[in-house]
C-alpha positions in Angstrom: 59.9 122.8 78.6 57.6 120.3 80.3 58.1 117.8 77.5 61.9 118.0 77.8 61.7 117.2 81.5 59.3 114.3 81.1 61.4 112.9 78.3 64.5 113.0 80.5 62.7 111.3 83.3 61.4 108.5 81.0 64.8 108.1 79.3 66.9 107.8 82.5 68.2 104.3 82.0 71.7 105.1 83.2 74.9 103.5 82.1 74.4 100.0 83.3 77.4 98.4 81.5 79.7 101.1 83.0 78.4 100.5 86.5 78.7 96.7 86.1 82.3 97.2 85.0 83.2 99.5 87.9 81.6 97.1 90.4 83.5 94.0 89.0 86.8 95.9 88.9 86.3 97.1 92.4 85.5 93.6 93.7 88.6 92.3 91.9 90.8 95.0 93.5 89.4 94.1 96.9 90.1 90.4 96.4 93.6 91.1 95.1 94.5 93.5 98.0 93.0 91.1 100.6 95.0 88.2 99.2 98.2 90.1 99.5 97.5 91.7 102.9 95.9 88.7 104.6 99.1 87.1 105.9 100.4 90.4 107.3 97.0 91.2 108.9 96.8 87.8 110.4 100.3 88.2 112.0 99.3 91.6 113.4 96.1 90.2 114.8 97.9 87.3 116.4 100.5 89.6 118.0 97.8 91.8 119.4 95.9 88.9 120.9 99.1 87.5 122.4 99.8 90.9 124.0 96.3 91.1 125.5 96.4 87.5 126.8 99.8 87.9 128.4 98.9 91.2 130.0 
């Protein structure tokens, strides 16, 4: 029992390529969504600032 636990602890390298792929795909999705949403978010921000300034 003790040898099995110690073997699992020593052999815990993880799935590095899987995590790298997930990280890169997530970053890609964030960039794509940001590129599509940036103009609309900029317009909303400008309208909000204009309302605050004119208030």
